[in-house]
PDB file of N, CA, C and O in Angstrom:
ATOM      1  N   MET A   1      35.000 -37.108 -26.914  1.00  0.00           N
ATOM      2  CA  MET A   1      34.681 -38.366 -26.174  1.00  0.00           C
ATOM      3  C   MET A   1      35.935 -39.209 -26.199  1.00  0.00           C
ATOM      4  O   MET A   1      36.577 -39.364 -27.238  1.00  0.00           O
ATOM      5  N   HIS A   2      36.276 -39.749 -25.054  1.00  0.00           N
ATOM      6  CA  HIS A   2      37.333 -40.688 -24.981  1.00  0.00           C
ATOM      7  C   HIS A   2      36.763 -42.101 -24.710  1.00  0.00           C
ATOM      8  O   HIS A   2      36.211 -42.355 -23.639  1.00  0.00           O
ATOM      9  N   ALA A   3      36.905 -43.014 -25.694  1.00  0.00           N
ATOM     10  CA  ALA A   3      36.452 -44.378 -25.489  1.00  0.00           C
ATOM     11  C   ALA A   3      37.641 -45.142 -24.961  1.00  0.00           C
ATOM     12  O   ALA A   3      38.506 -45.593 -25.711  1.00  0.00           O
ATOM     13  N   ASN A   4      37.661 -45.275 -23.627  1.00  0.00           N
ATOM     14  CA  ASN A   4      38.795 -45.896 -22.991  1.00  0.00           C
ATOM     15  C   ASN A   4      38.714 -47.376 -22.827  1.00  0.00           C
ATOM     16  O   ASN A   4      39.714 -48.018 -22.506  1.00  0.00           O
ATOM     17  N   ASN A   5      37.536 -47.948 -23.041  1.00  0.00           N
ATOM     18  CA  ASN A   5      37.457 -49.404 -22.885  1.00  0.00           C
ATOM     19  C   ASN A   5      36.480 -49.952 -23.884  1.00  0.00           C
ATOM     20  O   ASN A   5      35.760 -49.231 -24.575  1.00  0.00           O
ATOM     21  N   LEU A   6      36.488 -51.254 -23.927  1.00  0.00           N
ATOM     22  CA  LEU A   6      35.625 -51.972 -24.852  1.00  0.00           C
ATOM     23  C   LEU A   6      34.121 -51.712 -24.576  1.00  0.00           C
ATOM     24  O   LEU A   6      33.318 -51.687 -25.509  1.00  0.00           O
ATOM     25  N   LYS A   7      33.753 -51.522 -23.316  1.00  0.00           N
ATOM     26  CA  LYS A   7      32.379 -51.245 -23.014  1.00  0.00           C
ATOM     27  C   LYS A   7      31.845 -49.970 -23.640  1.00  0.00           C
ATOM     28  O   LYS A   7      30.712 -49.927 -24.121  1.00  0.00           O
ATOM     29  N   ASP A   8      32.686 -48.914 -23.630  1.00  0.00           N
ATOM     30  CA  ASP A   8      32.287 -47.646 -24.308  1.00  0.00           C
ATOM     31  C   ASP A   8      32.092 -47.883 -25.770  1.00  0.00           C
ATOM     32  O   ASP A   8      31.117 -47.402 -26.347  1.00  0.00           O
ATOM     33  N   ILE A   9      32.974 -48.599 -26.381  1.00  0.00           N
ATOM     34  CA  ILE A   9      32.909 -48.857 -27.851  1.00  0.00           C
ATOM     35  C   ILE A   9      31.674 -49.705 -28.146  1.00  0.00           C
ATOM     36  O   ILE A   9      30.962 -49.435 -29.113  1.00  0.00           O
ATOM     37  N   GLU A  10      31.400 -50.758 -27.305  1.00  0.00           N
ATOM     38  CA  GLU A  10      30.226 -51.602 -27.506  1.00  0.00           C
ATOM     39  C   GLU A  10      28.921 -50.855 -27.441  1.00  0.00           C
ATOM     40  O   GLU A  10      27.997 -51.133 -28.206  1.00  0.00           O
ATOM     41  N   VAL A  11      28.840 -49.918 -26.540  1.00  0.00           N
ATOM     42  CA  VAL A  11      27.619 -49.087 -26.461  1.00  0.00           C
ATOM     43  C   VAL A  11      27.383 -48.361 -27.781  1.00  0.00           C
ATOM     44  O   VAL A  11      26.280 -48.355 -28.328  1.00  0.00           O
ATOM     45  N   LEU A  12      28.483 -47.735 -28.283  1.00  0.00           N
ATOM     46  CA  LEU A  12      28.360 -47.000 -29.554  1.00  0.00           C
ATOM     47  C   LEU A  12      28.034 -47.944 -30.686  1.00  0.00           C
ATOM     48  O   LEU A  12      27.236 -47.621 -31.566  1.00  0.00           O
ATOM     49  N   LEU A  13      28.653 -49.115 -30.663  1.00  0.00           N
ATOM     50  CA  LEU A  13      28.366 -50.092 -31.754  1.00  0.00           C
ATOM     51  C   LEU A  13      26.921 -50.515 -31.738  1.00  0.00           C
ATOM     52  O   LEU A  13      26.291 -50.650 -32.788  1.00  0.00           O
ATOM     53  N   GLN A  14      26.396 -50.724 -30.556  1.00  0.00           N
ATOM     54  CA  GLN A  14      24.949 -51.139 -30.464  1.00  0.00           C
ATOM     55  C   GLN A  14      24.032 -50.056 -31.015  1.00  0.00           C
ATOM     56  O   GLN A  14      23.095 -50.356 -31.755  1.00  0.00           O
ATOM     57  N   TYR A  15      24.295 -48.779 -30.658  1.00  0.00           N
ATOM     58  CA  TYR A  15      23.492 -47.706 -31.243  1.00  0.00           C
ATOM     59  C   TYR A  15      23.713 -47.537 -32.708  1.00  0.00           C
ATOM     60  O   TYR A  15      22.772 -47.287 -33.461  1.00  0.00           O
ATOM     61  N   ALA A  16      24.994 -47.674 -33.143  1.00  0.00           N
ATOM     62  CA  ALA A  16      25.292 -47.467 -34.574  1.00  0.00           C
ATOM     63  C   ALA A  16      24.631 -48.468 -35.500  1.00  0.00           C
ATOM     64  O   ALA A  16      24.266 -48.161 -36.636  1.00  0.00           O
ATOM     65  N   THR A  17      24.489 -49.674 -34.976  1.00  0.00           N
ATOM     66  CA  THR A  17      23.923 -50.744 -35.800  1.00  0.00           C
ATOM     67  C   THR A  17      22.449 -50.972 -35.620  1.00  0.00           C
ATOM     68  O   THR A  17      21.870 -51.890 -36.200  1.00  0.00           O
ATOM     69  N   ASP A  18      21.822 -50.097 -34.779  1.00  0.00           N
ATOM     70  CA  ASP A  18      20.402 -50.204 -34.516  1.00  0.00           C
ATOM     71  C   ASP A  18      19.636 -49.428 -35.592  1.00  0.00           C
ATOM     72  O   ASP A  18      19.825 -48.222 -35.756  1.00  0.00           O
ATOM     73  N   ASP A  19      18.791 -50.119 -36.304  1.00  0.00           N
ATOM     74  CA  ASP A  19      18.049 -49.463 -37.382  1.00  0.00           C
ATOM     75  C   ASP A  19      16.755 -48.824 -36.908  1.00  0.00           C
ATOM     76  O   ASP A  19      16.056 -48.235 -37.732  1.00  0.00           O
ATOM     77  N   CYS A  20      16.388 -48.901 -35.628  1.00  0.00           N
ATOM     78  CA  CYS A  20      15.144 -48.365 -35.153  1.00  0.00           C
ATOM     79  C   CYS A  20      15.110 -46.918 -35.150  1.00  0.00           C
ATOM     80  O   CYS A  20      14.132 -46.320 -35.600  1.00  0.00           O
ATOM     81  N   VAL A  21      16.185 -46.280 -34.639  1.00  0.00           N
ATOM     82  CA  VAL A  21      16.216 -44.839 -34.548  1.00  0.00           C
ATOM     83  C   VAL A  21      17.415 -44.315 -35.375  1.00  0.00           C
ATOM     84  O   VAL A  21      18.546 -44.283 -34.889  1.00  0.00           O
ATOM     85  N   LEU A  22      17.154 -43.922 -36.582  1.00  0.00           N
ATOM     86  CA  LEU A  22      18.184 -43.622 -37.544  1.00  0.00           C
ATOM     87  C   LEU A  22      19.063 -42.414 -37.128  1.00  0.00           C
ATOM     88  O   LEU A  22      20.273 -42.411 -37.357  1.00  0.00           O
ATOM     89  N   SER A  23      18.444 -41.415 -36.527  1.00  0.00           N
ATOM     90  CA  SER A  23      19.214 -40.248 -36.125  1.00  0.00           C
ATOM     91  C   SER A  23      20.252 -40.666 -35.061  1.00  0.00           C
ATOM     92  O   SER A  23      21.404 -40.235 -35.104  1.00  0.00           O
ATOM     93  N   THR A  24      19.834 -41.484 -34.140  1.00  0.00           N
ATOM     94  CA  THR A  24      20.771 -41.935 -33.065  1.00  0.00           C
ATOM     95  C   THR A  24      21.868 -42.793 -33.697  1.00  0.00           C
ATOM     96  O   THR A  24      23.045 -42.683 -33.352  1.00  0.00           O
ATOM     97  N   SER A  25      21.450 -43.646 -34.627  1.00  0.00           N
ATOM     98  CA  SER A  25      22.437 -44.529 -35.316  1.00  0.00           C
ATOM     99  C   SER A  25      23.512 -43.661 -36.069  1.00  0.00           C
ATOM    100  O   SER A  25      24.712 -43.931 -36.018  1.00  0.00           O
ATOM    101  N   ARG A  26      23.014 -42.647 -36.739  1.00  0.00           N
ATOM    102  CA  ARG A  26      23.975 -41.781 -37.466  1.00  0.00           C
ATOM    103  C   ARG A  26      24.934 -41.088 -36.545  1.00  0.00           C
ATOM    104  O   ARG A  26      26.124 -41.010 -36.850  1.00  0.00           O
ATOM    105  N   GLU A  27      24.460 -40.576 -35.418  1.00  0.00           N
ATOM    106  CA  GLU A  27      25.356 -39.936 -34.418  1.00  0.00           C
ATOM    107  C   GLU A  27      26.345 -40.905 -33.894  1.00  0.00           C
ATOM    108  O   GLU A  27      27.514 -40.550 -33.747  1.00  0.00           O
ATOM    109  N   ALA A  28      25.949 -42.130 -33.596  1.00  0.00           N
ATOM    110  CA  ALA A  28      26.868 -43.140 -33.071  1.00  0.00           C
ATOM    111  C   ALA A  28      27.897 -43.537 -34.165  1.00  0.00           C
ATOM    112  O   ALA A  28      29.065 -43.782 -33.861  1.00  0.00           O
ATOM    113  N   LEU A  29      27.460 -43.595 -35.401  1.00  0.00           N
ATOM    114  CA  LEU A  29      28.424 -43.882 -36.537  1.00  0.00           C
ATOM    115  C   LEU A  29      29.479 -42.739 -36.603  1.00  0.00           C
ATOM    116  O   LEU A  29      30.671 -42.995 -36.774  1.00  0.00           O
ATOM    117  N   ARG A  30      29.031 -41.536 -36.469  1.00  0.00           N
ATOM    118  CA  ARG A  30      29.983 -40.381 -36.489  1.00  0.00           C
ATOM    119  C   ARG A  30      30.955 -40.453 -35.335  1.00  0.00           C
ATOM    120  O   ARG A  30      32.154 -40.241 -35.516  1.00  0.00           O
ATOM    121  N   CYS A  31      30.459 -40.747 -34.161  1.00  0.00           N
ATOM    122  CA  CYS A  31      31.336 -40.879 -33.005  1.00  0.00           C
ATOM    123  C   CYS A  31      32.335 -41.977 -33.161  1.00  0.00           C
ATOM    124  O   CYS A  31      33.499 -41.791 -32.807  1.00  0.00           O
ATOM    125  N   LEU A  32      31.924 -43.163 -33.696  1.00  0.00           N
ATOM    126  CA  LEU A  32      32.814 -44.256 -33.891  1.00  0.00           C
ATOM    127  C   LEU A  32      33.887 -43.912 -34.933  1.00  0.00           C
ATOM    128  O   LEU A  32      35.053 -44.269 -34.768  1.00  0.00           O
ATOM    129  N   ALA A  33      33.486 -43.218 -36.003  1.00  0.00           N
ATOM    130  CA  ALA A  33      34.440 -42.813 -37.040  1.00  0.00           C
ATOM    131  C   ALA A  33      35.479 -41.901 -36.429  1.00  0.00           C
ATOM    132  O   ALA A  33      36.673 -42.075 -36.675  1.00  0.00           O
ATOM    133  N   ASN A  34      35.056 -40.940 -35.644  1.00  0.00           N
ATOM    134  CA  ASN A  34      35.985 -40.016 -35.000  1.00  0.00           C
ATOM    135  C   ASN A  34      36.905 -40.710 -34.009  1.00  0.00           C
ATOM    136  O   ASN A  34      38.099 -40.421 -33.934  1.00  0.00           O
ATOM    137  N   ILE A  35      36.329 -41.623 -33.258  1.00  0.00           N
ATOM    138  CA  ILE A  35      37.192 -42.344 -32.272  1.00  0.00           C
ATOM    139  C   ILE A  35      38.197 -43.174 -32.957  1.00  0.00           C
ATOM    140  O   ILE A  35      39.351 -43.228 -32.533  1.00  0.00           O
ATOM    141  N   MET A  36      37.797 -43.840 -34.027  1.00  0.00           N
ATOM    142  CA  MET A  36      38.769 -44.709 -34.708  1.00  0.00           C
ATOM    143  C   MET A  36      39.859 -43.872 -35.456  1.00  0.00           C
ATOM    144  O   MET A  36      40.989 -44.317 -35.655  1.00  0.00           O
ATOM    145  N   LEU A  37      39.461 -42.678 -35.842  1.00  0.00           N
ATOM    146  CA  LEU A  37      40.459 -41.750 -36.455  1.00  0.00           C
ATOM    147  C   LEU A  37      41.451 -41.228 -35.417  1.00  0.00           C
ATOM    148  O   LEU A  37      42.656 -41.187 -35.664  1.00  0.00           O
ATOM    149  N   LEU A  38      40.946 -40.837 -34.280  1.00  0.00           N
ATOM    150  CA  LEU A  38      41.776 -40.212 -33.273  1.00  0.00           C
ATOM    151  C   LEU A  38      42.473 -41.139 -32.293  1.00  0.00           C
ATOM    152  O   LEU A  38      43.523 -40.789 -31.754  1.00  0.00           O
ATOM    153  N   GLN A  39      41.925 -42.283 -32.059  1.00  0.00           N
ATOM    154  CA  GLN A  39      42.523 -43.225 -31.145  1.00  0.00           C
ATOM    155  C   GLN A  39      42.752 -44.571 -31.854  1.00  0.00           C
ATOM    156  O   GLN A  39      41.860 -45.413 -31.956  1.00  0.00           O
ATOM    157  N   THR A  40      43.909 -44.718 -32.304  1.00  0.00           N
ATOM    158  CA  THR A  40      44.255 -45.929 -33.133  1.00  0.00           C
ATOM    159  C   THR A  40      43.988 -47.247 -32.390  1.00  0.00           C
ATOM    160  O   THR A  40      43.681 -48.257 -33.023  1.00  0.00           O
ATOM    161  N   SER A  41      44.098 -47.246 -31.104  1.00  0.00           N
ATOM    162  CA  SER A  41      43.859 -48.543 -30.340  1.00  0.00           C
ATOM    163  C   SER A  41      42.389 -48.931 -30.429  1.00  0.00           C
ATOM    164  O   SER A  41      42.056 -50.108 -30.287  1.00  0.00           O
ATOM    165  N   SER A  42      41.503 -47.963 -30.661  1.00  0.00           N
ATOM    166  CA  SER A  42      40.115 -48.315 -30.713  1.00  0.00           C
ATOM    167  C   SER A  42      39.808 -49.073 -32.038  1.00  0.00           C
ATOM    168  O   SER A  42      38.795 -49.771 -32.088  1.00  0.00           O
ATOM    169  N   ARG A  43      40.567 -48.978 -33.025  1.00  0.00           N
ATOM    170  CA  ARG A  43      40.302 -49.717 -34.284  1.00  0.00           C
ATOM    171  C   ARG A  43      40.290 -51.198 -34.044  1.00  0.00           C
ATOM    172  O   ARG A  43      39.418 -51.904 -34.551  1.00  0.00           O
ATOM    173  N   GLN A  44      41.243 -51.684 -33.279  1.00  0.00           N
ATOM    174  CA  GLN A  44      41.328 -53.113 -33.004  1.00  0.00           C
ATOM    175  C   GLN A  44      40.127 -53.553 -32.114  1.00  0.00           C
ATOM    176  O   GLN A  44      39.588 -54.647 -32.278  1.00  0.00           O
ATOM    177  N   MET A  45      39.744 -52.695 -31.203  1.00  0.00           N
ATOM    178  CA  MET A  45      38.545 -52.988 -30.372  1.00  0.00           C
ATOM    179  C   MET A  45      37.352 -53.178 -31.234  1.00  0.00           C
ATOM    180  O   MET A  45      36.593 -54.129 -31.049  1.00  0.00           O
ATOM    181  N   VAL A  46      37.159 -52.272 -32.198  1.00  0.00           N
ATOM    182  CA  VAL A  46      36.004 -52.388 -33.090  1.00  0.00           C
ATOM    183  C   VAL A  46      36.107 -53.616 -33.981  1.00  0.00           C
ATOM    184  O   VAL A  46      35.111 -54.284 -34.260  1.00  0.00           O
ATOM    185  N   ALA A  47      37.308 -53.900 -34.416  1.00  0.00           N
ATOM    186  CA  ALA A  47      37.528 -55.111 -35.283  1.00  0.00           C
ATOM    187  C   ALA A  47      37.249 -56.390 -34.537  1.00  0.00           C
ATOM    188  O   ALA A  47      36.751 -57.354 -35.120  1.00  0.00           O
ATOM    189  N   ASP A  48      37.557 -56.415 -33.274  1.00  0.00           N
ATOM    190  CA  ASP A  48      37.379 -57.583 -32.432  1.00  0.00           C
ATOM    191  C   ASP A  48      35.953 -57.718 -31.852  1.00  0.00           C
ATOM    192  O   ASP A  48      35.643 -58.732 -31.226  1.00  0.00           O
ATOM    193  N   SER A  49      35.113 -56.741 -32.047  1.00  0.00           N
ATOM    194  CA  SER A  49      33.852 -56.636 -31.366  1.00  0.00           C
ATOM    195  C   SER A  49      32.757 -57.601 -31.896  1.00  0.00           C
ATOM    196  O   SER A  49      31.807 -57.930 -31.185  1.00  0.00           O
ATOM    197  N   GLY A  50      32.919 -58.039 -33.155  1.00  0.00           N
ATOM    198  CA  GLY A  50      31.869 -58.901 -33.735  1.00  0.00           C
ATOM    199  C   GLY A  50      30.767 -58.098 -34.460  1.00  0.00           C
ATOM    200  O   GLY A  50      29.801 -58.682 -34.951  1.00  0.00           O
ATOM    201  N   TYR A  51      30.912 -56.772 -34.526  1.00  0.00           N
ATOM    202  CA  TYR A  51      29.965 -55.923 -35.198  1.00  0.00           C
ATOM    203  C   TYR A  51      30.396 -55.512 -36.573  1.00  0.00           C
ATOM    204  O   TYR A  51      29.677 -54.754 -37.223  1.00  0.00           O
ATOM    205  N   MET A  52      31.542 -55.973 -37.063  1.00  0.00           N
ATOM    206  CA  MET A  52      32.089 -55.425 -38.277  1.00  0.00           C
ATOM    207  C   MET A  52      31.151 -55.537 -39.505  1.00  0.00           C
ATOM    208  O   MET A  52      31.043 -54.588 -40.282  1.00  0.00           O
ATOM    209  N   ASP A  53      30.494 -56.657 -39.676  1.00  0.00           N
ATOM    210  CA  ASP A  53      29.586 -56.793 -40.859  1.00  0.00           C
ATOM    211  C   ASP A  53      28.446 -55.824 -40.793  1.00  0.00           C
ATOM    212  O   ASP A  53      28.132 -55.150 -41.774  1.00  0.00           O
ATOM    213  N   LYS A  54      27.797 -55.745 -39.588  1.00  0.00           N
ATOM    214  CA  LYS A  54      26.673 -54.794 -39.426  1.00  0.00           C
ATOM    215  C   LYS A  54      27.165 -53.323 -39.578  1.00  0.00           C
ATOM    216  O   LYS A  54      26.505 -52.482 -40.188  1.00  0.00           O
ATOM    217  N   LEU A  55      28.361 -53.062 -38.990  1.00  0.00           N
ATOM    218  CA  LEU A  55      28.867 -51.666 -39.050  1.00  0.00           C
ATOM    219  C   LEU A  55      29.192 -51.303 -40.495  1.00  0.00           C
ATOM    220  O   LEU A  55      28.863 -50.200 -40.932  1.00  0.00           O
ATOM    221  N   ALA A  56      29.810 -52.171 -41.225  1.00  0.00           N
ATOM    222  CA  ALA A  56      30.155 -51.920 -42.616  1.00  0.00           C
ATOM    223  C   ALA A  56      28.868 -51.655 -43.434  1.00  0.00           C
ATOM    224  O   ALA A  56      28.825 -50.744 -44.261  1.00  0.00           O
ATOM    225  N   GLU A  57      27.854 -52.446 -43.193  1.00  0.00           N
ATOM    226  CA  GLU A  57      26.614 -52.241 -43.913  1.00  0.00           C
ATOM    227  C   GLU A  57      25.999 -50.919 -43.580  1.00  0.00           C
ATOM    228  O   GLU A  57      25.510 -50.246 -44.488  1.00  0.00           O
ATOM    229  N   ARG A  58      25.988 -50.487 -42.304  1.00  0.00           N
ATOM    230  CA  ARG A  58      25.431 -49.201 -41.933  1.00  0.00           C
ATOM    231  C   ARG A  58      26.208 -48.050 -42.549  1.00  0.00           C
ATOM    232  O   ARG A  58      25.610 -47.064 -42.979  1.00  0.00           O
ATOM    233  N   TYR A  59      27.541 -48.160 -42.600  1.00  0.00           N
ATOM    234  CA  TYR A  59      28.336 -47.114 -43.259  1.00  0.00           C
ATOM    235  C   TYR A  59      27.996 -47.056 -44.753  1.00  0.00           C
ATOM    236  O   TYR A  59      27.895 -45.973 -45.329  1.00  0.00           O
ATOM    237  N   LYS A  60      27.826 -48.197 -45.357  1.00  0.00           N
ATOM    238  CA  LYS A  60      27.426 -48.205 -46.801  1.00  0.00           C
ATOM    239  C   LYS A  60      26.095 -47.508 -47.019  1.00  0.00           C
ATOM    240  O   LYS A  60      25.946 -46.724 -47.956  1.00  0.00           O
ATOM    241  N   VAL A  61      25.136 -47.790 -46.166  1.00  0.00           N
ATOM    242  CA  VAL A  61      23.813 -47.174 -46.310  1.00  0.00           C
ATOM    243  C   VAL A  61      23.910 -45.683 -46.128  1.00  0.00           C
ATOM    244  O   VAL A  61      23.349 -44.915 -46.909  1.00  0.00           O
ATOM    245  N   GLU A  62      24.640 -45.260 -45.071  1.00  0.00           N
ATOM    246  CA  GLU A  62      24.811 -43.829 -44.823  1.00  0.00           C
ATOM    247  C   GLU A  62      25.513 -43.155 -45.964  1.00  0.00           C
ATOM    248  O   GLU A  62      25.115 -42.062 -46.367  1.00  0.00           O
ATOM    249  N   PHE A  63      26.553 -43.770 -46.506  1.00  0.00           N
ATOM    250  CA  PHE A  63      27.244 -43.131 -47.620  1.00  0.00           C
ATOM    251  C   PHE A  63      26.335 -43.047 -48.849  1.00  0.00           C
ATOM    252  O   PHE A  63      26.346 -42.027 -49.539  1.00  0.00           O
ATOM    253  N   ALA A  64      25.578 -44.051 -49.133  1.00  0.00           N
ATOM    254  CA  ALA A  64      24.639 -44.064 -50.290  1.00  0.00           C
ATOM    255  C   ALA A  64      23.586 -42.949 -50.070  1.00  0.00           C
ATOM    256  O   ALA A  64      23.278 -42.193 -50.992  1.00  0.00           O
ATOM    257  N   THR A  65      23.053 -42.860 -48.868  1.00  0.00           N
ATOM    258  CA  THR A  65      22.041 -41.858 -48.568  1.00  0.00           C
ATOM    259  C   THR A  65      22.616 -40.466 -48.788  1.00  0.00           C
ATOM    260  O   THR A  65      22.025 -39.637 -49.479  1.00  0.00           O
ATOM    261  N   PHE A  66      23.798 -40.218 -48.180  1.00  0.00           N
ATOM    262  CA  PHE A  66      24.473 -38.947 -48.350  1.00  0.00           C
ATOM    263  C   PHE A  66      24.701 -38.641 -49.813  1.00  0.00           C
ATOM    264  O   PHE A  66      24.448 -37.517 -50.247  1.00  0.00           O
ATOM    265  N   TYR A  67      25.176 -39.615 -50.596  1.00  0.00           N
ATOM    266  CA  TYR A  67      25.491 -39.423 -52.028  1.00  0.00           C
ATOM    267  C   TYR A  67      24.210 -39.032 -52.776  1.00  0.00           C
ATOM    268  O   TYR A  67      24.220 -38.105 -53.587  1.00  0.00           O
ATOM    269  N   LEU A  68      23.129 -39.729 -52.506  1.00  0.00           N
ATOM    270  CA  LEU A  68      21.892 -39.454 -53.203  1.00  0.00           C
ATOM    271  C   LEU A  68      21.339 -38.067 -52.876  1.00  0.00           C
ATOM    272  O   LEU A  68      20.835 -37.356 -53.745  1.00  0.00           O
ATOM    273  N   ARG A  69      21.449 -37.703 -51.591  1.00  0.00           N
ATOM    274  CA  ARG A  69      20.971 -36.332 -51.192  1.00  0.00           C
ATOM    275  C   ARG A  69      21.811 -35.257 -51.914  1.00  0.00           C
ATOM    276  O   ARG A  69      21.271 -34.301 -52.471  1.00  0.00           O
ATOM    277  N   GLU A  70      23.109 -35.435 -51.891  1.00  0.00           N
ATOM    278  CA  GLU A  70      23.965 -34.433 -52.580  1.00  0.00           C
ATOM    279  C   GLU A  70      23.719 -34.412 -54.073  1.00  0.00           C
ATOM    280  O   GLU A  70      23.778 -33.342 -54.677  1.00  0.00           O
ATOM    281  N   ASN A  71      23.452 -35.524 -54.682  1.00  0.00           N
ATOM    282  CA  ASN A  71      23.214 -35.566 -56.123  1.00  0.00           C
ATOM    283  C   ASN A  71      21.902 -34.868 -56.405  1.00  0.00           C
ATOM    284  O   ASN A  71      21.805 -34.147 -57.398  1.00  0.00           O
ATOM    285  N   GLU A  72      20.883 -35.052 -55.570  1.00  0.00           N
ATOM    286  CA  GLU A  72      19.611 -34.362 -55.747  1.00  0.00           C
ATOM    287  C   GLU A  72      19.814 -32.839 -55.642  1.00  0.00           C
ATOM    288  O   GLU A  72      19.233 -32.100 -56.437  1.00  0.00           O
ATOM    289  N   LYS A  73      20.592 -32.368 -54.719  1.00  0.00           N
ATOM    290  CA  LYS A  73      20.923 -30.953 -54.561  1.00  0.00           C
ATOM    291  C   LYS A  73      21.531 -30.416 -55.810  1.00  0.00           C
ATOM    292  O   LYS A  73      21.123 -29.369 -56.313  1.00  0.00           O
ATOM    293  N   LEU A  74      22.514 -31.128 -56.324  1.00  0.00           N
ATOM    294  CA  LEU A  74      23.190 -30.728 -57.579  1.00  0.00           C
ATOM    295  C   LEU A  74      22.229 -30.680 -58.740  1.00  0.00           C
ATOM    296  O   LEU A  74      22.274 -29.742 -59.537  1.00  0.00           O
ATOM    297  N   THR A  75      21.366 -31.660 -58.857  1.00  0.00           N
ATOM    298  CA  THR A  75      20.397 -31.674 -59.916  1.00  0.00           C
ATOM    299  C   THR A  75      19.488 -30.498 -59.850  1.00  0.00           C
ATOM    300  O   THR A  75      19.167 -29.899 -60.877  1.00  0.00           O
ATOM    301  N   ASP A  76      19.044 -30.133 -58.612  1.00  0.00           N
ATOM    302  CA  ASP A  76      18.147 -28.970 -58.428  1.00  0.00           C
ATOM    303  C   ASP A  76      18.848 -27.727 -58.837  1.00  0.00           C
ATOM    304  O   ASP A  76      18.218 -26.839 -59.411  1.00  0.00           O
ATOM    305  N   VAL A  77      20.158 -27.603 -58.567  1.00  0.00           N
ATOM    306  CA  VAL A  77      20.900 -26.396 -58.936  1.00  0.00           C
ATOM    307  C   VAL A  77      21.056 -26.322 -60.426  1.00  0.00           C
ATOM    308  O   VAL A  77      20.975 -25.228 -60.984  1.00  0.00           O
ATOM    309  N   LEU A  78      21.269 -27.397 -61.083  1.00  0.00           N
ATOM    310  CA  LEU A  78      21.502 -27.408 -62.526  1.00  0.00           C
ATOM    311  C   LEU A  78      20.216 -27.213 -63.346  1.00  0.00           C
ATOM    312  O   LEU A  78      20.261 -26.787 -64.500  1.00  0.00           O
ATOM    313  N   ASP A  79      19.091 -27.530 -62.735  1.00  0.00           N
ATOM    314  CA  ASP A  79      17.775 -27.405 -63.451  1.00  0.00           C
ATOM    315  C   ASP A  79      17.302 -25.976 -63.521  1.00  0.00           C
ATOM    316  O   ASP A  79      16.238 -25.705 -64.077  1.00  0.00           O
TER     317      ASP A  79
END
């Protein structure tokens, strides 16, 4: 996906920070992470969007959820 303008980024930001449908939010977070990695100009668009606090919180929640899931898997293997 090429996010060529702020409108594309804003749509992803809206979905990424929406807590109603977590699977959609997760996919939007992944897309944003990939876009920011591959298109350096998009980083500033995201920074200027006004979503940074919500976005950071969603990434924290996703990381914590992933960490807990992986930890449970490891515990199951060790038991």
